[in-house]
C-alpha positions, 0 to 999 in steps of 0.5 A: 536116326538122322536126329541129332543126339542132344540132352543126355547121353546117359538116357537109354534111348539117346545112348542106343541112337548113339551106338547105332549111329557110330558103331559101324563108323568107329569099327571101320576107323579102327579097322582102316587104321590098325587092321583085323589083328588087334580085334577092332570089334572088341575095342568098339565095345570097350569104347562104348562102355567107357562112354556109358561109364562116363556119360554124366561127364560127357556133353552130347556134342562132345560124345562122338569125339570122346568115343573115337579118342578113346577107341584110338587110345584103346588100340594104341595101348594094344599095339604097345602091349603087343610090342612088349610081348614081342620084346619079351619073346625075343629075349632068349629063354633060360634053357638050362639051370644050375640045379642038379638033378638031385636037387630037382628030385628033392624039391619034388619030394618036398613039395609032395610032402607039403601037399600030403601035410596040407591035406592032413589038416582039418578043413578049418585049419587049411582054410585059414592057413592058406588064406593067411600064408598064400593069399596074404590076408591078415587074421582080422580079414580072415575072421571077417570072411569066415565069420569067427573071432580073430583068436579062433583064426590065430588058433587054427593057424598056429594049430596048422603050423604045429601039425605041419612041423610035425608031418614035415621035419625039414620045416 
């Protein structure tokens, strides 16, 4: 294990030795610097993954430096994210709304009507409609995914719209 790491970090044997040599040191470094609450074990794994993904670009003599810098940056990103979460949690949340109970009840009824109307569509219409309106896919994308023509997708979506208009008068 005391052999210097040379040649190519992309080779499994070298990477395995590299991992065994530096994993504990990296964990300890992160633990001492940031503590346990930000999961240093996870950041160690992520850093080694980044080294593996970029192994062709990293020379073996700079791999350790890359590893520790990457792990440190991952922890700093986690700290920054935690600050954003804390800042958001400190903002007062809206506890009341301007919506009347009648409006809330109408909204629930409308949502129930919509769900019922969607369940009354044929499976083909429902799938095409939801892919278009909910997922935002274009007709051509849907046609490719469902292995049908663009015209068939159009027909299914327009049929779904017509049926939904009939089932829900408020549309």
